[in-house]
Residue frames relative to the residue before (quaternion, step in Angstrom):
aa qw qx qy qz dx dy dz
X 1.0000 0.0000 0.0000 0.0000 0.00 0.00 0.00
X 0.2499 -0.7582 0.5873 0.1335 3.60 -0.88 0.98
X 0.0552 -0.8361 0.5437 -0.0480 3.56 -0.65 1.16
X 0.1844 -0.7186 0.6558 0.1398 3.54 -1.21 0.69
X 0.1630 -0.7854 0.5936 0.0647 3.57 -0.91 0.99
X 0.0392 -0.7787 0.6260 0.0137 3.57 -0.95 0.90
X 0.2923 0.7271 -0.5534 0.2821 3.56 -0.36 1.30
X 0.3404 -0.7764 0.4944 0.1920 3.59 -0.74 1.03
X 0.5976 0.5370 -0.3715 0.4653 3.59 1.20 -0.39
X 0.4013 -0.7674 0.4472 0.2237 3.57 -0.33 1.28
X 0.6564 0.5222 -0.3221 0.4391 3.58 0.95 -0.86
X 0.6811 0.4667 -0.2878 0.4852 3.58 0.89 -0.90
X 0.6319 0.5480 -0.3320 0.4361 3.57 0.98 -0.86
X 0.7063 0.4458 -0.2663 0.4811 3.59 0.81 -1.00
X 0.5977 0.5588 -0.3564 0.4510 3.57 1.14 -0.61
X 0.6700 0.4830 -0.3013 0.4765 3.59 0.97 -0.83
X 0.5997 0.5501 -0.3598 0.4564 3.57 1.06 -0.71
X 0.6782 0.4851 -0.2843 0.4732 3.57 0.86 -0.97
X 0.6486 0.5301 -0.3157 0.4458 3.58 0.93 -0.91
X 0.7080 0.4592 -0.2676 0.4651 3.59 0.81 -1.01
X 0.6386 0.5235 -0.3249 0.4610 3.56 1.01 -0.79
X 0.6547 0.5134 -0.3033 0.4646 3.55 0.99 -0.87
X 0.6800 0.4749 -0.2818 0.4824 3.58 1.15 -0.59
X 0.6230 -0.5898 0.3215 0.4009 3.57 1.29 0.15
X 0.5531 0.6015 -0.3999 0.4152 3.58 1.25 0.20
X 0.3674 -0.7182 0.5481 0.2208 3.56 -1.28 0.36
X 0.2182 -0.7514 0.6092 0.1292 3.58 -0.76 1.05
X 0.2036 -0.8389 0.4980 0.0824 3.57 -0.24 1.29
X 0.7985 -0.0324 0.0209 0.6008 3.60 1.20 -0.38
X 0.1435 -0.7500 0.6362 0.1103 3.54 -1.28 0.50
X 0.1299 -0.7723 0.6181 0.0674 3.55 -1.18 0.63
X 0.2058 -0.8033 0.5507 0.0946 3.56 -1.00 0.82
X 0.7624 0.2270 -0.1750 0.5802 3.60 1.26 0.10
X 0.6999 -0.5147 0.3142 0.3827 3.54 -1.20 0.55
X 0.6983 0.4871 -0.3014 0.4293 3.63 0.76 -0.96
X 0.6360 0.5481 -0.3355 0.4273 3.62 1.16 -0.42
X 0.5858 0.6633 -0.3568 0.2992 3.55 1.13 -0.65
X 0.7172 0.4604 -0.2798 0.4422 3.59 0.60 -1.11
X 0.6482 0.5055 -0.3460 0.4523 3.68 0.84 -0.79
X 0.6477 0.5167 -0.3260 0.4552 3.60 0.99 -0.80
X 0.6687 0.4981 -0.3021 0.4620 3.57 0.96 -0.85
X 0.6820 0.4823 -0.2938 0.4647 3.58 0.93 -0.85
X 0.6532 0.5125 -0.3191 0.4570 3.58 1.06 -0.69
X 0.7997 0.3332 -0.1599 0.4732 3.57 0.78 -1.00
X 0.1366 -0.8255 0.5338 0.1227 3.60 1.20 -0.48
X 0.0198 0.8658 -0.4983 0.0401 3.56 0.68 1.15
X 0.6091 -0.5235 0.4415 0.4000 3.51 -1.38 0.05
X 0.7949 -0.0105 0.0189 0.6064 3.58 1.22 -0.47
X 0.1939 -0.7472 0.6232 0.1256 3.53 -1.26 0.55
X 0.1341 -0.7578 0.6347 0.0693 3.57 -0.95 0.93
X 0.0211 0.8577 -0.5032 0.1032 3.56 -0.28 1.30
X 0.3864 -0.6645 0.5881 0.2515 3.54 -1.11 0.77
X 0.5110 -0.6471 0.4647 0.3227 3.60 -0.99 0.77
X 0.8093 0.2323 -0.0864 0.5325 3.58 0.71 -1.12
X 0.0907 0.8047 -0.5747 0.1178 3.55 -0.62 1.18
X 0.6272 -0.4971 0.4090 0.4384 3.60 -1.24 0.24
X 0.5788 -0.1020 -0.7942 -0.1544 1.52 -2.30 0.93
X 0.7085 0.5060 -0.2709 0.4106 3.61 1.09 -0.50
X 0.2358 -0.7940 0.5179 0.2138 3.59 1.22 -0.46
X 0.4625 0.6468 -0.4774 0.3740 3.54 0.88 0.96
X 0.7680 -0.2932 0.2227 0.5240 3.61 0.13 -1.22
X 0.1666 0.8418 -0.4994 0.1193 3.57 1.16 0.62
X 0.6705 0.5036 -0.3026 0.4530 3.59 0.92 -0.87
X 0.6464 0.5155 -0.3115 0.4683 3.56 0.98 -0.86
X 0.6482 0.5195 -0.3195 0.4560 3.59 0.92 -0.90
X 0.6475 0.5139 -0.3135 0.4674 3.57 0.99 -0.84
X 0.6392 0.5304 -0.3231 0.4536 3.57 1.02 -0.83
X 0.6745 0.4887 -0.2958 0.4676 3.58 0.89 -0.91
X 0.6488 0.5120 -0.3124 0.4683 3.59 1.01 -0.82
X 0.6517 0.5218 -0.3144 0.4518 3.57 0.98 -0.86
X 0.6760 0.4861 -0.3037 0.4632 3.60 0.97 -0.79
X 0.5907 0.5275 -0.3796 0.4783 3.57 1.19 -0.33
X 0.6995 0.4526 -0.2552 0.4907 3.57 1.06 -0.79
X 0.7699 0.1694 -0.0747 0.6107 3.57 1.11 -0.78
X 0.2224 -0.8169 0.5154 0.1328 3.62 0.23 1.22
X 0.8183 0.2419 -0.1927 0.4844 3.54 -0.92 0.95
X 0.3594 0.7328 -0.5064 0.2781 3.59 1.23 0.11
X 0.3740 -0.7328 0.5163 0.2376 3.63 -0.64 1.04
X 0.0190 -0.8119 0.5814 -0.0493 3.56 -0.74 1.09
X 0.0870 -0.7596 0.6436 0.0352 3.54 -0.93 0.99
X 0.1551 -0.8168 0.5542 0.0414 3.56 -0.42 1.27
X 0.1955 -0.7789 0.5894 0.0880 3.55 -1.01 0.89
X 0.0015 -0.7980 0.6021 -0.0245 3.56 -1.03 0.79
X 0.5193 -0.6419 0.4672 0.3163 3.56 -1.13 0.64
X 0.7919 0.1542 -0.0534 0.5884 3.55 1.10 -0.77
X 0.5729 -0.5351 0.4701 0.4055 3.57 -1.30 0.15
X 0.0274 -0.7874 0.6149 -0.0342 3.56 -0.54 1.21
X 0.3070 -0.8071 0.4725 0.1762 3.58 -0.04 1.28
X 0.6508 0.5288 -0.3260 0.4366 3.57 0.91 -0.89
X 0.6650 0.5012 -0.3061 0.4614 3.58 0.95 -0.87
X 0.6441 0.5150 -0.3247 0.4631 3.58 0.94 -0.87
X 0.6558 0.5147 -0.3081 0.4584 3.57 0.96 -0.87
X 0.6779 0.4922 -0.3015 0.4554 3.59 0.89 -0.88
X 0.6361 0.5408 -0.3274 0.4425 3.56 1.00 -0.80
X 0.7498 0.4063 -0.2051 0.4803 3.57 0.99 -0.86
X 0.4176 0.7767 -0.4221 0.2104 3.55 1.29 -0.22
X 0.6940 0.4887 -0.3078 0.4299 3.62 0.96 -0.70
X 0.4315 -0.7384 0.4376 0.2777 3.59 1.28 -0.09
X 0.5014 0.6511 -0.4274 0.3768 3.60 1.26 0.21
X 0.5266 -0.6403 0.4607 0.3170 3.55 -1.27 0.30
X 0.6654 0.5349 -0.3572 0.3790 3.52 -1.30 -0.27
X 0.5907 0.5667 -0.3624 0.4456 3.56 1.08 0.74
X 0.0057 0.7928 -0.6094 0.0107 3.53 -1.10 0.74
X 0.0909 -0.7700 0.6303 0.0397 3.56 -1.19 0.61
X 0.0626 0.8188 -0.5617 0.1010 3.55 -0.36 1.27
X 0.4536 -0.6138 0.5580 0.3257 3.52 -1.24 0.47
X 0.6055 -0.6103 0.3713 0.3508 3.56 -1.04 0.77
X 0.5593 0.6081 -0.3916 0.4050 3.58 1.11 -0.55
X 0.6120 0.5842 -0.3443 0.4070 3.57 1.14 -0.64
X 0.5509 0.6210 -0.3996 0.3888 3.61 1.16 -0.51
X 0.6465 0.5403 -0.3109 0.4399 3.57 1.08 -0.76
X 0.6392 0.4415 -0.3194 0.5426 3.56 1.26 -0.30
X 0.2961 -0.8456 0.4096 0.1717 3.49 0.41 1.36
X 0.6915 0.4823 -0.3006 0.4460 3.59 0.74 -0.98
X 0.6504 0.5109 -0.3193 0.4626 3.59 0.98 -0.82
X 0.6504 0.5209 -0.3121 0.4564 3.56 0.97 -0.88
X 0.6914 0.4702 -0.2809 0.4711 3.59 0.83 -0.96
X 0.6302 0.5259 -0.3334 0.4639 3.57 1.03 -0.73
X 0.6386 0.5198 -0.3209 0.4680 3.59 0.99 -0.83
X 0.6569 0.5069 -0.3126 0.4625 3.58 0.95 -0.88
X 0.6420 0.5210 -0.3243 0.4595 3.59 0.97 -0.80
X 0.6595 0.5087 -0.3136 0.4561 3.60 0.95 -0.84
X 0.6432 0.5177 -0.3185 0.4656 3.56 1.03 -0.80
X 0.6664 0.5012 -0.3018 0.4622 3.59 0.91 -0.92
X 0.6590 0.5047 -0.2990 0.4706 3.57 1.13 -0.66
X 0.6082 -0.5858 0.3426 0.4117 3.59 1.28 0.02
X 0.5638 0.6092 -0.3831 0.4053 3.56 1.26 0.14
X 0.4970 -0.6256 0.4978 0.3373 3.53 -1.23 -0.47
X 0.0632 -0.7773 0.6248 0.0391 3.54 -1.24 0.48
X 0.0321 0.8024 -0.5917 0.0713 3.53 -0.16 1.31
X 0.5167 -0.6346 0.4801 0.3160 3.54 -0.95 0.91
X 0.5719 -0.6162 0.4109 0.3526 3.62 -0.91 0.83
X 0.6484 0.5176 -0.3253 0.4536 3.60 1.03 -0.72
X 0.6153 0.5310 -0.3403 0.4728 3.57 1.12 -0.68
X 0.6528 0.5075 -0.3137 0.4668 3.58 0.91 -0.91
X 0.6431 0.5320 -0.3178 0.4499 3.56 0.92 -0.91
X 0.6690 0.5027 -0.2991 0.4586 3.57 0.92 -0.91
X 0.6595 0.5119 -0.3122 0.4534 3.57 0.93 -0.89
X 0.7033 0.4792 -0.2747 0.4475 3.55 0.93 -0.89
X 0.7030 0.4670 -0.2856 0.4540 3.59 0.89 -0.84
X 0.5954 0.5698 -0.3700 0.4289 3.60 1.19 -0.33
X 0.6394 0.5522 -0.3341 0.4180 3.55 1.13 -0.59
X 0.0206 -0.7893 0.6136 -0.0127 3.56 -1.02 0.82
X 0.8480 0.1748 -0.1159 0.4867 3.54 -1.26 0.51
X 0.5863 0.5244 -0.4108 0.4610 3.57 0.78 0.99
X 0.7433 -0.4368 0.2586 0.4357 3.62 -1.21 0.16
X 0.5310 0.6190 -0.4287 0.3887 3.63 1.12 -0.42
X 0.6170 0.5698 -0.3407 0.4227 3.58 1.10 -0.71
X 0.6526 0.5301 -0.3201 0.4365 3.60 1.17 -0.49
X 0.5316 0.6394 -0.4105 0.3743 3.60 1.24 -0.19
X 0.4788 -0.6326 0.5220 0.3132 3.54 -1.15 0.64
X 0.6763 -0.4772 0.3474 0.4408 3.63 -1.19 0.29
X 0.6628 0.4970 -0.3129 0.4645 3.61 0.96 -0.80
X 0.6479 0.5122 -0.3180 0.4656 3.58 0.98 -0.81
X 0.6309 0.5157 -0.3346 0.4734 3.58 1.07 -0.68
X 0.6184 0.5311 -0.3426 0.4670 3.58 1.06 -0.71
X 0.6550 0.5056 -0.3064 0.4707 3.56 0.97 -0.87
X 0.6488 0.5149 -0.3128 0.4649 3.59 0.94 -0.90
X 0.6233 0.5448 -0.3320 0.4521 3.56 0.99 -0.86
X 0.7034 0.4557 -0.2680 0.4750 3.59 0.84 -0.95
X 0.6034 0.5418 -0.3530 0.4666 3.59 1.08 -0.65
X 0.6677 0.5125 -0.2993 0.4495 3.57 0.95 -0.90
X 0.6281 0.5139 -0.3329 0.4801 3.57 1.19 -0.49
X 0.5536 -0.6307 0.3800 0.3891 3.56 1.28 -0.25
X 0.4167 0.7265 -0.4589 0.2965 3.59 1.22 0.32
X 0.3969 -0.7026 0.5323 0.2559 3.57 -1.08 0.69
X 0.7347 -0.4487 0.2772 0.4267 3.57 -1.29 0.25
X 0.6518 0.5281 -0.3239 0.4373 3.57 0.95 -0.86
X 0.6627 0.4990 -0.2995 0.4713 3.57 0.99 -0.86
X 0.6313 0.5241 -0.3293 0.4673 3.57 1.00 -0.81
X 0.6525 0.5205 -0.3116 0.4540 3.56 0.92 -0.90
X 0.6631 0.5018 -0.2990 0.4682 3.57 0.96 -0.90
X 0.6657 0.5194 -0.2989 0.4445 3.57 0.94 -0.92
X 0.7641 0.3638 -0.1849 0.4996 3.57 0.93 -0.92
X 0.3540 -0.7572 0.4708 0.2823 3.57 1.36 -0.07
X 0.5079 0.5713 -0.4700 0.4414 3.55 0.73 1.16
X 0.6084 -0.5489 0.4144 0.3961 3.58 -1.26 0.11
X 0.6001 -0.5517 0.4267 0.3917 3.58 -1.23 0.40
X 0.5887 0.5650 -0.3680 0.4458 3.57 1.12 -0.59
X 0.6451 0.5086 -0.3163 0.4744 3.57 1.01 -0.82
X 0.6274 0.5345 -0.3328 0.4582 3.58 1.02 -0.81
X 0.6479 0.5225 -0.3172 0.4545 3.59 0.92 -0.91
X 0.6456 0.5151 -0.3185 0.4652 3.56 1.02 -0.80
X 0.6535 0.5034 -0.3161 0.4687 3.60 0.93 -0.85
X 0.6429 0.5222 -0.3279 0.4544 3.58 0.97 -0.83
X 0.6301 0.5306 -0.3292 0.4616 3.57 1.02 -0.80
X 0.6521 0.5077 -0.3095 0.4704 3.57 1.01 -0.82
X 0.6300 0.5367 -0.3305 0.4537 3.57 1.01 -0.84
X 0.6666 0.4972 -0.3065 0.4632 3.59 0.84 -0.95
X 0.6576 0.5221 -0.3164 0.4414 3.57 0.92 -0.89
X 0.7062 0.4664 -0.2713 0.4583 3.58 0.88 -0.94
X 0.7044 0.4312 -0.2663 0.4970 3.59 1.12 -0.59
X 0.4588 -0.7042 0.4379 0.3191 3.57 1.26 -0.04
X 0.4895 0.6486 -0.4326 0.3906 3.57 1.14 0.66
X 0.4794 -0.6727 0.4694 0.3120 3.62 -0.92 0.81
X 0.4596 -0.6748 0.4917 0.3027 3.61 -0.86 0.84
X 0.0056 -0.7977 0.6022 -0.0297 3.56 -1.11 0.68
X 0.2604 -0.7533 0.5828 0.1582 3.54 -1.09 0.72
X 0.4791 0.7182 -0.3942 0.3151 3.57 1.27 0.28
X 0.7015 -0.5230 0.2895 0.3880 3.57 0.76 1.04
X 0.8729 -0.0949 0.0540 0.4755 3.50 -0.96 -0.91
X 0.5204 0.6501 -0.4298 0.3490 3.61 1.13 -0.33
X 0.6109 0.5365 -0.3598 0.4577 3.59 1.07 -0.63
X 0.6380 0.5120 -0.3240 0.4752 3.58 1.04 -0.76
X 0.6566 0.5153 -0.3111 0.4545 3.56 0.94 -0.87
X 0.6040 0.5476 -0.3594 0.4540 3.58 1.08 -0.66
X 0.6632 0.4864 -0.2975 0.4848 3.57 0.95 -0.90
X 0.6523 0.5149 -0.3184 0.4560 3.58 0.93 -0.86
X 0.6329 0.5279 -0.3326 0.4585 3.57 0.99 -0.80
X 0.6390 0.5214 -0.3188 0.4672 3.56 1.04 -0.80
X 0.6728 0.4864 -0.2906 0.4756 3.57 0.88 -0.96
X 0.6278 0.5858 -0.3232 0.3979 3.54 1.03 -0.86
X 0.5890 0.5845 -0.3751 0.4133 3.59 1.06 -0.68
X 0.7000 0.4495 -0.2608 0.4899 3.54 0.94 -0.91
X 0.6385 0.5422 -0.3374 0.4295 3.57 1.01 -0.79
X 0.6387 0.5406 -0.3300 0.4368 3.54 1.01 -0.80
X 0.6658 0.4917 -0.2983 0.4754 3.55 1.02 -0.84
X 0.6850 0.4941 -0.2907 0.4495 3.55 0.92 -0.92
X 0.7220 0.4933 -0.2542 0.4134 3.55 1.04 -0.81
X 0.4647 0.7000 -0.4532 0.2977 3.61 1.17 -0.27
X 0.8541 0.1420 -0.1199 0.4858 3.48 -0.88 1.01
X 0.6129 0.5929 -0.3498 0.3879 3.61 1.23 -0.04
X 0.5139 0.6576 -0.4251 0.3504 3.58 1.22 -0.22
X 0.1674 -0.7792 0.5976 0.0877 3.54 -0.97 0.88
X 0.5528 -0.6056 0.4502 0.3536 3.55 -1.29 -0.06
X 0.2735 0.7620 -0.5387 0.2331 3.58 1.12 0.60
X 0.0755 -0.7795 0.6189 0.0609 3.52 -1.24 0.45
């Protein structure tokens, strides 16, 4: 896998380079500021981009803007965005096109090597990888909508689906059968008014798109300059 990394923190950046290289991947370019990101992505057209949301010179959303611009130029470019905090507005904007190959992780997750590499693999495969804390924030912000009608178990299943987990993983995590998971997923789709689908990550993207509508509304004006 050929990867471009964009991160201004030198220690984290070099750590990811070492981690990915050790896992057998090739880091074809690194960027330490916002203006460097898009040119690097367009030049190398990598298999995946791992980008910090906030980068110099403004430390606002330079990495996210570069990611969105790159996906306009290279449709379907797999992008895994990293953030220090849960930024609802950024997560909503990243997922707005409803396409696959996207991930949003908190930086703490990078230190959990297997989780980080698994998330990157899912994104490259065209799926999604949302940090559990991001999913939790998006779901708990919503009020007075069909999500409230889900049972506690159905909410657990939806949460894991939004992270990009498959039925077998959900079953293992919740210690239930895959048949039970399929039944819960059917109930979730019915209550959310979403058509059931067996087409892999598209079912997850449908749920994410639904959640995203509420996240976008809840997140307006809430972004701060924390880093």
